N, C-alpha and C positions, 0 to 999 in steps of 0.2 A: 257162709263166711262169718255170720254172727257168732257161731259156735267157736270158731277159731279165735276171734277177738275176746270172747268170754274166757276161753282157756288161757290166753295170754295174760289177761288181766288177773286171773286167779294166780297164775305163777308169779307175776310181779308183786301181788299183795303178800305173798309168802316171803318176799325179800324186804319187807317193811316199807315198801313204797305206798304212798297214798295218792288217790286220784283227786285232782283239783280241776274244776271246770274253767275253761278259758273261752274267749269269744269265738275262737276257731274250732274248739273241740274240748280237749282235756290234756293235761300233762300228768305224768306219774313221777312223784318226787319223794325222796327220803327225808323225813322230817328233821333228822339230825343235820342236814345240810342248810336248813333255814336259820338265819341269824335272828331276824325279827320280821314281824308282819305289821304293815301300815295300812289301815283301812281308810277308804274314802267312799262313804255311803254303801252301795251294794257291790263295790269292787274292793279288792285288797291286793296290795303289792307284797310279794314274798321276797325278801332280800337275802341273797346268798353271799354277796360281797358288795363293795362300794360300786362296782361296775356291773354286777349281774343281779337282775331281779326278774320276776315273772308276775304279770298282772293276771289275776284270776277273777272270775265273775261270781264270787261268793263273798258274803258279808263276814265280818270278823266273828260274829256269834256262831255261824255255821262252821267256820274254820276251827274255832275253839273246841267245838264238839268232836271233830274228826281227828284232831291232833292227839298224840299219846298223852294220857293223863299224867300230870306232874312234870312234864318236860318243858312246858311253856308257862309263862306268867304274864298276866295282863298288867301293864303299868299305866294304862290310860284307857279311856273308852274306845280308842282307835288303834292301840298298839299292844302287841304281845311280843315278848322276847324269849329266846331259847335260853333256859337257865344254865346250860352247860357253858355258855359264853360270857356269863356275868363276871366282870372283873372287879368293879367297885360301885358303891352308891354313896353320893354326897347328900346327906339329909338336909343340910342347910340350904343348898340351891336346888334340891330335888332333881339331881341329874344321875342317871344310870349310865355307867360306862360298860360296854360289852366289847369283847375282842375275839376275832377269829383270824387265825393265821396272819398275825401282824397288822391287820386292819382294825382300827378303833372306831366305834360308833358311840355317840353320846345322845341320849334320848331323855326328854323331860318326863318326870313321873308325876301323876296326879296324886294328891295327898291321900285319898281314901284307898288307893290301890297298893300302897306300900306294905301295910301291915300283913305279914304272913305270906304275901303272894310270891315272894322271892326266896323263900326257904329259910329266912333268918328272923330274928326278933325285930319287929317293926316298931 
C-alpha cells in the first residue's frame, strides 16, 4: 500500500502541487491557489479566500523553502503574500492590498521587508 501512496504523491507533484503537513496528515495544494500565509509559531494558516484557509503544522520558514522561488514575498516575520495577487502598496501607512477574484485583503508590511521583496523599487 505504501508504494501506491508514493506513486500517487509522485503523480500529484508533477502537477505542481506541494505537500503540506497538517495535524491529521497532509494536504496537497497548488501554490498558485494560496493568497497569503499567516504564521503563528510552529503553525501557519494558508489563506485561499476570506472563507477558506488550511492550518498546517509547518513554520513559515519551512513553507518559504518549499514554495516556488520568486512567487511569494515576505512582508513581515509572520506573513508571506503571493505576488500574483498584489494590487497596491501604500508606503505611508505600510499597507499591502492584494486581490483574488474580487476579494480584497489588506495586510500590514514591516519596514525592512518592503525593499525589493515585492518586485519593485522599495
